[in-house]
PLY file of the C-alpha trace (Angstrom):
ply
format ascii 1.0
element vertex 763
property float x
property float y
property float z
element edge 762
property int vertex1
property int vertex2
end_header
158.16 133.26 169.41
161.55 131.79 169.68
159.54 128.68 170.51
157.93 129.07 166.67
161.90 129.78 164.97
163.17 126.66 166.70
160.58 124.24 165.27
160.91 126.37 161.92
164.64 125.67 161.93
164.54 122.24 163.11
162.01 121.63 160.20
163.33 123.45 157.64
166.83 123.00 158.88
168.33 121.22 155.53
167.16 124.12 153.73
168.56 126.68 155.86
171.79 124.91 155.19
172.02 125.14 152.38
170.75 128.39 151.70
172.99 130.15 154.07
175.92 127.96 151.78
174.54 129.79 148.87
174.98 133.37 150.52
178.35 132.43 151.99
179.08 131.37 147.93
178.01 134.28 146.51
179.80 136.50 149.27
182.94 134.56 148.44
182.61 136.54 144.80
181.57 140.43 146.22
183.97 140.15 149.25
187.49 140.26 147.64
186.49 143.96 145.71
185.29 145.33 148.87
188.67 147.78 149.60
188.52 148.76 145.85
185.48 150.62 147.18
186.52 152.33 150.48
187.23 155.63 150.80
190.56 156.48 152.93
189.32 159.84 154.56
186.92 161.24 157.46
184.39 162.13 154.62
183.22 165.83 153.90
182.20 167.91 157.70
181.59 171.71 157.72
184.21 172.51 160.30
186.27 175.59 160.02
189.34 173.98 158.49
186.99 172.64 155.82
184.99 175.82 155.29
188.59 178.16 154.83
189.74 175.31 152.18
186.50 175.24 150.20
186.43 179.16 150.14
190.19 179.11 149.44
189.32 176.96 146.56
186.48 178.87 145.09
187.97 182.35 145.31
191.63 181.82 144.31
190.98 178.61 141.83
193.02 176.72 144.24
192.69 172.88 143.84
191.12 171.08 147.13
192.96 168.33 146.34
196.98 168.17 146.09
199.84 165.13 146.40
203.09 166.12 147.06
206.20 165.04 145.29
209.71 165.08 147.24
212.65 164.70 144.78
216.18 164.59 146.29
219.61 163.44 144.88
223.04 162.59 146.72
224.91 164.52 143.96
223.09 166.96 141.74
222.45 170.35 142.84
218.84 171.65 142.23
220.27 174.51 140.13
221.91 171.72 137.86
220.43 171.39 134.77
220.59 167.96 134.71
218.30 167.84 138.15
215.92 169.71 136.00
216.29 166.89 133.42
215.53 164.32 135.83
212.54 166.06 137.73
211.34 166.59 133.94
211.45 163.07 132.97
209.85 161.96 136.32
206.55 164.37 136.20
205.78 164.49 132.11
203.97 161.07 132.23
201.88 162.45 134.68
200.24 164.96 132.41
198.41 162.28 130.61
196.42 161.74 133.95
193.38 163.41 132.82
192.37 164.71 136.91
195.83 166.14 137.27
195.40 170.23 136.43
198.51 171.51 137.55
202.27 170.71 138.62
204.04 172.90 140.81
207.53 172.61 140.85
210.54 174.55 142.14
211.50 175.64 138.22
208.21 176.43 136.63
204.82 175.26 136.40
202.99 173.19 134.46
199.34 173.99 133.79
196.72 172.21 131.80
194.36 175.10 130.85
197.58 177.04 129.62
198.58 176.12 126.33
202.28 176.95 126.31
202.56 174.31 129.20
205.33 175.02 131.53
205.98 178.41 133.02
209.01 179.42 133.96
210.01 181.76 136.65
210.40 182.47 140.70
207.38 180.76 142.11
205.37 182.98 145.19
205.86 180.02 147.17
209.26 179.88 147.55
211.59 177.34 149.60
210.45 174.78 147.40
214.43 173.86 147.44
216.04 172.71 150.64
219.16 173.98 152.71
221.22 171.04 151.23
220.51 172.34 147.64
220.06 169.01 146.33
216.39 168.17 148.12
213.08 169.72 146.58
209.47 169.36 146.43
206.88 169.93 144.48
202.76 169.62 144.26
200.30 168.07 142.18
196.77 169.76 142.38
194.17 167.58 141.51
189.93 168.14 140.67
189.30 165.63 142.39
187.58 165.82 146.08
189.78 165.00 149.10
188.31 161.90 149.92
188.30 160.84 145.82
192.25 161.74 145.63
193.70 158.76 147.34
192.73 156.67 144.40
194.95 158.63 142.18
198.30 158.04 144.40
198.75 154.52 142.75
198.41 155.33 139.14
200.42 158.80 140.19
203.35 156.01 140.98
203.19 154.06 138.20
203.14 156.84 136.08
206.18 158.44 137.33
208.65 158.42 134.68
212.51 156.83 135.12
214.84 159.39 136.76
218.05 159.02 138.88
216.79 161.20 141.36
215.09 159.98 144.23
210.85 160.03 144.22
208.40 159.82 146.93
204.62 160.71 146.64
203.45 162.26 149.86
201.17 164.51 151.17
198.04 164.08 153.37
196.59 162.44 150.20
199.81 160.21 149.77
199.71 159.00 153.65
195.96 158.31 153.70
196.53 155.99 150.27
199.14 154.51 151.79
196.76 154.23 155.11
194.22 152.04 153.49
197.01 149.80 152.00
198.29 149.30 155.40
195.24 148.95 157.05
193.86 146.11 154.59
197.23 144.30 155.09
196.77 144.10 158.96
193.16 142.50 158.08
194.73 140.05 156.39
197.65 139.26 158.80
195.40 139.50 161.57
193.24 136.78 160.13
196.36 134.80 159.66
197.76 135.10 162.94
193.97 134.38 164.76
192.41 131.70 162.92
195.18 129.07 163.97
194.92 130.52 167.60
190.95 130.60 167.66
190.42 126.75 166.09
193.40 125.76 169.11
191.48 127.88 171.93
187.85 126.29 170.80
189.71 122.80 170.81
190.56 122.88 174.47
187.66 124.68 175.65
185.26 121.90 173.89
187.46 118.86 173.51
186.14 118.07 170.07
187.15 118.79 166.64
183.47 119.00 165.37
182.10 121.33 168.65
185.38 123.23 168.39
184.93 123.95 164.20
181.31 125.11 164.43
182.16 128.40 166.28
185.13 128.88 163.80
183.08 127.97 160.47
180.52 130.76 161.58
182.96 133.28 161.89
184.12 132.68 158.48
180.96 133.16 156.88
179.68 135.78 159.67
182.99 137.89 157.93
182.79 137.11 154.66
179.19 137.95 154.51
179.31 141.31 155.79
182.30 141.75 153.59
180.05 141.44 150.85
177.17 143.49 152.41
180.15 146.11 152.81
180.83 145.69 149.22
177.23 146.58 148.47
176.57 149.25 150.94
179.58 151.24 149.99
178.19 151.28 145.97
175.51 153.67 147.49
177.16 155.73 150.44
180.92 156.10 151.34
182.50 153.57 153.60
185.85 153.99 155.06
188.74 151.54 155.20
188.48 151.28 158.76
185.08 149.62 158.24
187.45 146.34 157.52
188.88 146.33 160.91
185.57 146.47 162.81
183.76 143.81 160.41
186.88 141.72 160.55
187.59 141.40 164.74
183.92 142.03 165.62
182.82 139.72 162.97
185.01 136.89 164.35
184.57 137.98 167.86
180.77 137.88 167.81
179.91 134.84 165.58
182.39 132.75 167.86
180.37 134.38 171.21
177.29 133.40 169.69
178.19 129.91 168.44
179.89 129.01 171.58
176.70 130.02 174.13
174.69 128.03 171.30
177.04 125.06 171.04
177.47 125.14 174.76
173.88 125.02 176.07
172.97 122.44 173.36
175.28 120.39 175.03
174.03 120.74 178.16
170.25 120.34 177.39
170.88 117.19 174.94
172.20 115.48 178.35
169.11 116.37 179.77
166.54 116.33 177.45
167.87 113.14 175.12
166.85 114.18 171.55
168.09 116.86 169.40
165.05 118.65 168.50
164.14 118.75 172.17
168.02 120.24 172.65
167.44 122.67 169.93
164.20 124.01 171.16
164.99 124.80 175.43
168.58 126.06 173.81
166.76 128.79 171.44
164.24 129.71 174.56
167.74 130.15 176.57
170.14 130.84 175.18
168.82 132.22 171.67
166.67 134.60 174.14
170.22 135.74 175.74
171.96 136.71 171.87
168.64 138.29 170.94
169.14 141.01 173.80
173.07 140.89 173.78
172.95 141.63 170.07
170.24 144.11 170.83
172.45 146.22 173.11
175.86 145.95 171.14
173.88 147.52 168.00
172.82 150.34 170.68
176.19 150.72 171.33
177.29 150.61 167.70
174.64 153.01 166.53
176.12 155.93 168.90
178.75 156.01 165.92
175.82 156.96 163.35
175.59 160.32 165.67
179.28 161.43 164.20
179.34 163.84 161.36
182.46 161.72 160.27
182.01 159.31 157.18
184.92 157.31 159.32
182.79 156.86 162.21
179.61 156.30 160.78
180.82 153.63 158.12
182.80 151.92 161.21
179.07 152.00 162.99
177.13 150.57 159.76
179.93 147.89 159.82
179.76 147.26 162.82
175.74 146.69 163.12
176.00 144.70 160.06
178.23 141.93 161.42
176.47 142.30 164.52
172.73 141.22 162.63
174.09 139.11 160.61
176.21 136.99 163.94
172.68 137.26 165.24
171.06 135.63 162.57
173.47 132.89 161.98
173.16 132.08 165.58
169.66 131.82 165.36
169.15 129.92 162.10
172.25 128.72 160.91
173.64 127.34 163.96
170.46 125.47 165.66
169.87 123.99 161.80
173.62 122.45 161.74
172.87 121.08 165.47
169.35 119.85 164.71
171.16 117.92 161.94
174.17 116.63 163.81
172.59 116.06 167.31
174.40 113.65 169.36
177.25 113.72 166.32
178.12 117.41 167.77
180.53 115.79 170.41
182.38 113.78 167.43
185.84 113.67 167.04
186.42 114.09 170.69
189.93 114.31 171.41
189.75 114.66 175.24
186.44 114.50 177.24
185.45 117.96 179.18
183.04 118.17 181.97
179.80 118.90 180.58
177.05 120.96 182.73
174.28 118.15 183.25
171.41 120.50 182.93
170.40 119.69 186.49
170.38 121.76 189.88
174.19 120.75 191.15
176.21 123.17 193.10
179.67 122.18 192.24
182.45 123.14 190.19
185.05 126.36 190.25
182.43 128.98 189.55
179.98 128.32 192.25
182.10 127.96 194.87
183.92 131.36 194.17
180.85 133.03 194.10
179.85 131.38 197.31
183.17 132.97 198.87
182.40 136.40 197.43
178.92 136.50 198.97
180.10 135.60 201.71
182.38 139.00 201.89
180.39 141.13 199.54
181.95 144.54 201.47
185.52 142.56 200.86
185.73 142.53 197.39
183.82 145.35 196.46
185.92 147.51 197.88
189.29 146.51 196.58
187.89 145.61 193.34
186.37 149.14 192.80
189.42 150.85 194.15
191.81 148.44 191.67
189.56 149.45 188.56
189.52 153.07 189.22
193.61 152.79 189.84
193.68 150.99 186.35
191.63 153.94 185.09
193.68 157.17 186.68
196.07 157.67 183.67
192.82 158.87 182.01
193.26 161.72 183.74
196.41 162.41 181.93
195.01 161.97 178.35
196.23 164.17 175.61
193.74 163.67 172.74
195.44 163.84 169.10
195.64 162.91 165.79
198.97 160.95 164.44
200.24 162.25 161.13
202.60 160.10 159.05
203.92 158.79 161.84
200.64 156.51 162.10
202.24 154.29 158.91
204.70 151.61 159.06
208.38 152.97 158.78
208.62 150.88 155.29
205.59 153.46 153.78
206.60 155.63 151.06
204.35 158.61 152.00
205.75 158.13 155.46
209.48 158.20 154.06
208.98 160.76 151.76
207.50 163.00 154.60
210.04 162.35 157.31
212.84 163.15 154.51
211.27 166.47 153.64
210.89 167.48 157.73
214.54 166.56 158.01
215.68 168.59 154.99
213.01 171.16 154.94
211.84 171.51 158.70
209.29 169.99 160.30
206.46 171.72 159.01
207.08 172.65 155.52
204.66 170.16 154.00
202.19 171.35 157.11
201.71 174.99 155.84
198.71 176.94 158.34
196.64 178.81 155.75
194.94 181.79 156.95
192.27 182.40 154.61
190.91 185.98 154.84
187.48 187.53 153.68
186.11 191.16 153.59
182.95 192.52 152.01
185.10 195.29 150.80
188.27 194.48 150.19
191.24 192.90 151.86
193.54 195.57 150.14
191.61 198.58 151.71
193.82 200.74 153.88
192.48 198.98 157.26
193.03 195.89 156.08
196.44 196.09 154.79
197.56 197.72 158.19
195.85 194.82 159.62
198.01 192.37 157.64
201.19 194.12 158.05
200.76 194.27 161.73
199.95 190.22 161.71
203.00 189.28 159.61
205.35 191.15 161.86
203.95 189.37 164.59
204.04 185.44 162.60
207.63 186.55 161.61
208.62 187.29 165.41
207.26 184.25 166.66
209.80 181.46 167.61
207.41 178.76 166.59
206.94 180.23 162.98
209.63 179.37 160.25
208.82 181.94 157.74
205.78 183.99 156.67
204.37 183.77 152.92
201.92 186.62 152.06
202.08 189.60 149.90
203.26 191.52 152.38
206.60 189.77 153.04
210.25 189.97 151.97
209.52 186.45 150.41
207.27 187.99 148.15
209.50 190.81 146.88
207.53 193.49 148.58
208.87 195.36 151.38
207.01 197.45 154.33
207.45 200.43 151.74
206.25 199.02 149.11
203.02 196.98 150.89
202.25 200.48 152.15
202.20 202.39 148.95
199.66 199.87 148.03
197.07 202.36 149.68
197.80 204.96 147.23
196.97 203.11 144.10
193.90 202.33 143.08
195.05 199.36 141.12
197.31 197.34 143.03
197.74 194.82 140.61
199.63 198.26 139.24
202.72 197.61 141.48
206.01 197.19 140.13
207.64 193.79 140.41
207.21 190.48 138.61
207.37 188.37 141.92
205.02 190.82 143.53
202.68 190.72 140.91
202.88 186.77 140.95
202.19 186.90 144.88
199.14 189.20 144.43
197.42 186.75 141.46
198.32 183.84 143.87
197.46 184.76 147.30
194.47 187.66 146.33
191.69 186.35 144.53
190.74 189.05 141.88
188.03 190.29 143.18
190.48 191.65 145.97
187.74 190.01 148.93
190.01 187.15 149.57
193.35 186.65 150.41
195.48 183.77 152.03
198.61 184.55 154.44
200.92 181.13 154.69
202.49 180.52 157.84
205.10 177.87 157.79
205.27 176.50 161.48
208.88 175.12 162.75
207.29 172.27 164.14
205.61 169.11 163.31
201.73 169.41 162.64
200.67 167.53 165.72
203.48 168.90 167.98
201.82 171.01 171.16
203.83 173.78 170.00
202.25 174.11 166.31
198.74 173.27 167.79
199.09 175.92 170.37
200.40 178.41 167.00
196.96 177.39 165.81
194.90 178.08 168.81
196.58 181.66 169.23
196.10 182.71 165.40
192.46 181.85 166.13
192.19 183.96 169.20
194.12 186.75 167.40
193.74 186.56 163.99
194.28 189.46 161.79
191.80 192.29 162.66
190.16 194.90 160.06
187.06 194.07 158.48
187.95 190.70 157.74
186.60 187.36 158.61
189.59 184.74 158.73
189.80 181.02 158.72
192.10 178.69 159.23
192.99 175.47 157.23
195.82 173.25 156.84
197.38 169.81 158.16
197.13 171.30 162.01
193.87 173.35 161.16
192.04 169.81 160.11
193.16 167.67 162.38
192.11 169.84 165.45
188.79 170.64 164.14
188.40 166.91 163.74
189.10 166.22 167.00
187.39 169.31 168.56
183.78 168.37 166.42
183.94 164.35 167.76
184.38 165.07 171.15
181.66 167.80 171.23
179.25 165.36 170.24
180.83 161.78 171.94
179.06 163.24 175.34
175.90 163.00 173.49
176.26 159.57 172.64
177.60 158.42 175.93
174.20 159.89 177.04
172.19 158.26 174.17
173.62 154.76 174.64
173.37 154.62 178.37
169.78 155.80 178.32
168.99 152.86 175.83
170.56 149.95 177.01
169.26 151.03 180.42
165.67 150.51 178.73
166.76 147.52 176.88
167.53 145.51 179.87
164.64 147.06 182.42
162.33 145.43 179.58
164.20 142.46 179.18
165.07 141.54 183.65
161.70 143.48 184.61
164.06 145.31 187.28
165.25 149.04 187.55
168.53 148.22 189.27
169.91 145.44 187.50
170.40 147.91 184.13
171.77 150.67 186.35
174.44 148.26 188.13
175.07 146.61 184.63
175.65 150.35 183.15
177.97 151.27 186.06
179.81 148.19 185.76
180.20 148.49 182.00
181.62 152.04 182.75
184.22 151.03 185.05
185.50 148.49 183.08
185.61 151.01 180.07
187.48 153.22 182.46
189.97 150.77 183.05
190.94 150.29 179.23
191.04 153.93 178.87
193.88 154.23 181.21
195.95 151.65 179.86
195.56 153.15 176.45
197.06 156.51 178.42
199.14 154.15 179.44
200.73 152.18 176.63
200.21 154.18 173.89
200.42 157.89 174.55
203.11 157.31 178.38
204.99 154.84 175.42
205.14 152.01 178.09
205.79 148.47 176.10
206.26 150.47 172.69
209.64 148.09 171.97
207.12 145.17 172.58
204.24 145.75 170.89
206.05 147.56 168.07
205.46 151.65 167.72
206.69 154.70 168.62
204.74 156.72 171.31
203.65 160.30 169.91
203.06 161.63 173.39
198.79 161.49 172.99
196.15 159.34 172.56
194.98 158.59 169.32
191.45 160.70 169.22
189.35 158.19 167.56
190.15 154.92 170.01
188.32 156.08 173.10
185.31 156.68 170.97
185.50 153.29 169.08
186.83 151.39 172.03
183.32 152.57 173.90
181.27 151.48 171.54
182.83 148.46 171.28
183.27 147.54 174.62
179.96 148.77 175.83
178.07 146.47 173.83
180.68 143.47 174.32
180.42 144.13 178.51
177.12 143.98 177.75
176.65 140.66 176.64
178.79 138.93 179.31
176.33 140.63 181.82
173.33 139.57 179.72
174.61 136.01 179.55
175.29 135.74 183.39
172.08 137.85 184.48
169.99 135.35 181.81
171.16 132.52 183.71
170.64 134.24 187.49
167.02 135.12 186.49
166.22 131.34 185.08
167.21 130.17 189.05
165.45 133.03 190.44
162.25 132.99 189.35
162.63 128.99 190.35
163.45 129.44 193.38
162.87 133.12 194.52
166.34 132.82 196.56
168.75 135.54 194.84
172.26 134.72 196.62
171.46 130.76 195.56
170.48 132.25 191.97
173.39 134.06 191.91
175.81 131.18 192.41
173.86 128.68 190.23
174.01 131.32 187.52
177.48 132.17 187.79
177.81 128.17 187.79
176.06 127.53 184.66
177.54 130.61 182.77
180.81 131.36 184.20
182.90 128.73 182.35
180.86 130.16 178.69
181.58 133.82 179.95
185.41 133.67 180.43
186.04 131.46 177.56
183.95 134.11 175.11
186.13 136.73 176.39
189.51 134.20 175.94
188.80 133.48 172.51
187.41 137.75 171.77
190.89 138.49 173.14
192.36 136.18 170.87
191.15 137.70 167.91
191.34 141.32 169.55
195.29 140.23 170.10
195.77 139.39 166.52
194.87 142.98 165.25
196.99 144.32 168.10
200.03 142.69 166.20
199.31 145.08 163.19
201.27 148.28 162.11
198.59 150.77 162.03
198.52 152.35 165.57
194.82 152.88 166.11
193.89 149.58 165.28
196.70 148.21 167.64
195.33 150.43 170.18
191.73 149.42 169.38
192.90 145.77 169.26
194.75 145.93 172.55
191.95 148.04 174.46
189.11 145.81 173.70
191.71 142.18 174.42
192.23 144.15 178.27
188.76 145.63 178.34
186.66 141.98 177.76
189.45 140.18 179.99
189.18 142.38 182.77
185.01 142.53 182.48
184.79 138.63 182.41
187.31 138.39 185.50
187.31 140.92 187.96
184.00 142.45 187.02
181.57 139.89 186.29
183.47 137.01 188.59
183.63 138.82 191.92
182.17 142.30 191.60
178.73 141.70 189.72
177.66 139.18 192.13
179.21 140.83 195.22
176.72 143.58 194.30
174.05 141.72 193.53
174.20 140.07 197.21
174.41 143.41 198.96
171.37 144.52 197.02
169.64 141.04 197.56
166.02 140.99 196.50
166.27 145.02 195.56
168.27 143.17 192.57
164.40 141.83 190.92
162.41 145.40 191.70
160.39 146.95 189.46
157.72 149.34 189.16
154.20 147.75 189.33
153.20 148.57 185.93
155.58 146.02 184.67
154.53 143.37 187.71
157.35 143.96 189.76
157.65 144.50 193.14
159.70 141.24 193.81
159.30 137.96 192.52
155.94 135.72 193.22
158.14 133.57 195.27
158.85 134.49 199.22
162.51 134.10 199.11
163.88 131.70 201.75
167.27 132.80 203.75
170.16 131.78 202.13
171.86 129.92 205.18
173.83 127.72 202.60
176.37 130.84 202.11
0 1
1 2
2 3
3 4
4 5
5 6
6 7
7 8
8 9
9 10
10 11
11 12
12 13
13 14
14 15
15 16
16 17
17 18
18 19
19 20
20 21
21 22
22 23
23 24
24 25
25 26
26 27
27 28
28 29
29 30
30 31
31 32
32 33
33 34
34 35
35 36
36 37
37 38
38 39
39 40
40 41
41 42
42 43
43 44
44 45
45 46
46 47
47 48
48 49
49 50
50 51
51 52
52 53
53 54
54 55
55 56
56 57
57 58
58 59
59 60
60 61
61 62
62 63
63 64
64 65
65 66
66 67
67 68
68 69
69 70
70 71
71 72
72 73
73 74
74 75
75 76
76 77
77 78
78 79
79 80
80 81
81 82
82 83
83 84
84 85
85 86
86 87
87 88
88 89
89 90
90 91
91 92
92 93
93 94
94 95
95 96
96 97
97 98
98 99
99 100
100 101
101 102
102 103
103 104
104 105
105 106
106 107
107 108
108 109
109 110
110 111
111 112
112 113
113 114
114 115
115 116
116 117
117 118
118 119
119 120
120 121
121 122
122 123
123 124
124 125
125 126
126 127
127 128
128 129
129 130
130 131
131 132
132 133
133 134
134 135
135 136
136 137
137 138
138 139
139 140
140 141
141 142
142 143
143 144
144 145
145 146
146 147
147 148
148 149
149 150
150 151
151 152
152 153
153 154
154 155
155 156
156 157
157 158
158 159
159 160
160 161
161 162
162 163
163 164
164 165
165 166
166 167
167 168
168 169
169 170
170 171
171 172
172 173
173 174
174 175
175 176
176 177
177 178
178 179
179 180
180 181
181 182
182 183
183 184
184 185
185 186
186 187
187 188
188 189
189 190
190 191
191 192
192 193
193 194
194 195
195 196
196 197
197 198
198 199
199 200
200 201
201 202
202 203
203 204
204 205
205 206
206 207
207 208
208 209
209 210
210 211
211 212
212 213
213 214
214 215
215 216
216 217
217 218
218 219
219 220
220 221
221 222
222 223
223 224
224 225
225 226
226 227
227 228
228 229
229 230
230 231
231 232
232 233
233 234
234 235
235 236
236 237
237 238
238 239
239 240
240 241
241 242
242 243
243 244
244 245
245 246
246 247
247 248
248 249
249 250
250 251
251 252
252 253
253 254
254 255
255 256
256 257
257 258
258 259
259 260
260 261
261 262
262 263
263 264
264 265
265 266
266 267
267 268
268 269
269 270
270 271
271 272
272 273
273 274
274 275
275 276
276 277
277 278
278 279
279 280
280 281
281 282
282 283
283 284
284 285
285 286
286 287
287 288
288 289
289 290
290 291
291 292
292 293
293 294
294 295
295 296
296 297
297 298
298 299
299 300
300 301
301 302
302 303
303 304
304 305
305 306
306 307
307 308
308 309
309 310
310 311
311 312
312 313
313 314
314 315
315 316
316 317
317 318
318 319
319 320
320 321
321 322
322 323
323 324
324 325
325 326
326 327
327 328
328 329
329 330
330 331
331 332
332 333
333 334
334 335
335 336
336 337
337 338
338 339
339 340
340 341
341 342
342 343
343 344
344 345
345 346
346 347
347 348
348 349
349 350
350 351
351 352
352 353
353 354
354 355
355 356
356 357
357 358
358 359
359 360
360 361
361 362
362 363
363 364
364 365
365 366
366 367
367 368
368 369
369 370
370 371
371 372
372 373
373 374
374 375
375 376
376 377
377 378
378 379
379 380
380 381
381 382
382 383
383 384
384 385
385 386
386 387
387 388
388 389
389 390
390 391
391 392
392 393
393 394
394 395
395 396
396 397
397 398
398 399
399 400
400 401
401 402
402 403
403 404
404 405
405 406
406 407
407 408
408 409
409 410
410 411
411 412
412 413
413 414
414 415
415 416
416 417
417 418
418 419
419 420
420 421
421 422
422 423
423 424
424 425
425 426
426 427
427 428
428 429
429 430
430 431
431 432
432 433
433 434
434 435
435 436
436 437
437 438
438 439
439 440
440 441
441 442
442 443
443 444
444 445
445 446
446 447
447 448
448 449
449 450
450 451
451 452
452 453
453 454
454 455
455 456
456 457
457 458
458 459
459 460
460 461
461 462
462 463
463 464
464 465
465 466
466 467
467 468
468 469
469 470
470 471
471 472
472 473
473 474
474 475
475 476
476 477
477 478
478 479
479 480
480 481
481 482
482 483
483 484
484 485
485 486
486 487
487 488
488 489
489 490
490 491
491 492
492 493
493 494
494 495
495 496
496 497
497 498
498 499
499 500
500 501
501 502
502 503
503 504
504 505
505 506
506 507
507 508
508 509
509 510
510 511
511 512
512 513
513 514
514 515
515 516
516 517
517 518
518 519
519 520
520 521
521 522
522 523
523 524
524 525
525 526
526 527
527 528
528 529
529 530
530 531
531 532
532 533
533 534
534 535
535 536
536 537
537 538
538 539
539 540
540 541
541 542
542 543
543 544
544 545
545 546
546 547
547 548
548 549
549 550
550 551
551 552
552 553
553 554
554 555
555 556
556 557
557 558
558 559
559 560
560 561
561 562
562 563
563 564
564 565
565 566
566 567
567 568
568 569
569 570
570 571
571 572
572 573
573 574
574 575
575 576
576 577
577 578
578 579
579 580
580 581
581 582
582 583
583 584
584 585
585 586
586 587
587 588
588 589
589 590
590 591
591 592
592 593
593 594
594 595
595 596
596 597
597 598
598 599
599 600
600 601
601 602
602 603
603 604
604 605
605 606
606 607
607 608
608 609
609 610
610 611
611 612
612 613
613 614
614 615
615 616
616 617
617 618
618 619
619 620
620 621
621 622
622 623
623 624
624 625
625 626
626 627
627 628
628 629
629 630
630 631
631 632
632 633
633 634
634 635
635 636
636 637
637 638
638 639
639 640
640 641
641 642
642 643
643 644
644 645
645 646
646 647
647 648
648 649
649 650
650 651
651 652
652 653
653 654
654 655
655 656
656 657
657 658
658 659
659 660
660 661
661 662
662 663
663 664
664 665
665 666
666 667
667 668
668 669
669 670
670 671
671 672
672 673
673 674
674 675
675 676
676 677
677 678
678 679
679 680
680 681
681 682
682 683
683 684
684 685
685 686
686 687
687 688
688 689
689 690
690 691
691 692
692 693
693 694
694 695
695 696
696 697
697 698
698 699
699 700
700 701
701 702
702 703
703 704
704 705
705 706
706 707
707 708
708 709
709 710
710 711
711 712
712 713
713 714
714 715
715 716
716 717
717 718
718 719
719 720
720 721
721 722
722 723
723 724
724 725
725 726
726 727
727 728
728 729
729 730
730 731
731 732
732 733
733 734
734 735
735 736
736 737
737 738
738 739
739 740
740 741
741 742
742 743
743 744
744 745
745 746
746 747
747 748
748 749
749 750
750 751
751 752
752 753
753 754
754 755
755 756
756 757
757 758
758 759
759 760
760 761
761 762
């Protein structure tokens, strides 16, 4: 198949080059619009918190989405009419935004459905004014889904009227909107940082401008084309803004990797074959085959992300698969077409001569000597290297998974500033209330359920993790325990005396009395261990009676997201490992080599996981890397790192084993085949890894913690894998396994090589 493809590419090389040029130019018109179509959130998932949120919205008429506005003055008190006028001047223009249905402030409510406009008076949700008397907050309710609401943050910021008060747009939706903008900025900055370093590194590898320029150009074509494809796909299905990061660094990294492998092999074959056509055919048959299978294993690893329910992870999988497929297509069509057109001119503009493999059967060079030394002392290499890799991974035993909140953003982000100001003035949990949503087939105001709620509210008010409780039974709603008990004797609870109590009933209890909400305000931040333990304790011991209870809010939602992801993660690991094993089994016709490859990948990944905990959870090097540790590991990073690194590590394994297998099929000598394979592939693998590490390091300079962690983790993993694992552990294990490396069941023609292997006395 590859021979036929090579012949077609050589014959149609100018048409192929022109076709890809047209695709690139078309992509340039679409790619810049991609960010306008991407989503900021994780998508809609049926976790407990999302189900409770829907129940609250449907039964109580509360908006699913809301944006928080924080107001503060250096000199005006909130009770001053001038302060109220300033707030009114700020929010008045927002009433022209059709998606805004309600604005709740400390002094009243504006409701689009109420012809009288603003209703003044006490609001059941007290605490909208901070203890300093000069800071308040309001919330803006929207009639849009959560994942669509981030698009309104920009218009709201633009429409906010002039006011002498400080005004910040924040809350969960504001945070996700700023996360989208910051991710795009990181994406642009990483490209600016990476491309010059990439060009310099490739110039060092190849020693010539033309050969070095091909991988860089192919990386740009891959990234731009994939962004255009993501734009098209986002019109059909929801795609996360984080897809930009994986498309960018995988697009650059894999296109450069594949191009580097093709160009290196072409230059080697050109020296042996003489003609460009013969060199292209030989390159396609060898390097092209390796690229096909390495791309396949990368696609397998990334396809594991499609198993998750979360739109963010699925879209990363879709984007990653798309960029791998495009990179492979470029490597198997455009690169050989360019090489066929260039021929010996691929070495034009040479700045200095680098050693090129002759294409013969030589036995020299650093990698050849290193592999011989390793295979002379395999046990002495295997034991300390394995212990070293396990030691690198040990910090992962202390992993604490979590999801960062406002702190994931750079300090300059408005939503982070607003959130932190509110946390300082009101308390860390004020904007992250825990909503206890109760439903009953009878009535949440039955005698049994009122008694259960009184016990629950009393327990929460006595909990030192709770700042206050807002419910129809609390003093905050103007209803004492005695008045709450009096509800037992009323046929119509709405007849209870007191405007505030009636307002609380209208706000916190549905009209049919079958749904009720209790709001618990924690003393600690939403991602703190104290708040997470509070959520866990409420779930373990909710209000009883005949009620079903669900929790929603920032903390329950983040906790449910992590729990759902990691309930699916083991299945993904099993799927990726099994399918990769099967693919390598078919490629190498060996039962043990794929097992070794998967095991070595696991070691590389565990080492990078340990580095994640050591740096981002324990806080080492945080000043150097420009972040502040939250004391936990961001939950999505190990999943993404596994999917990305598993595929990349398998690329290097395939590059190595393909060259080893070529030599083994020629000689039948396992040890010699390993040494020659290392000699032929070692420089390419380490060069590819170094280039990819540069790309990943560019992303580690970003402001967004998730991207920084993914970039650093991937860079460390590929460097460890291409040096310690592939250069030391892999040849040592292959020496110990000897000809068992090539054993396969009889139905695959297994049982060893057709050659009778000679003794490798030359070791």
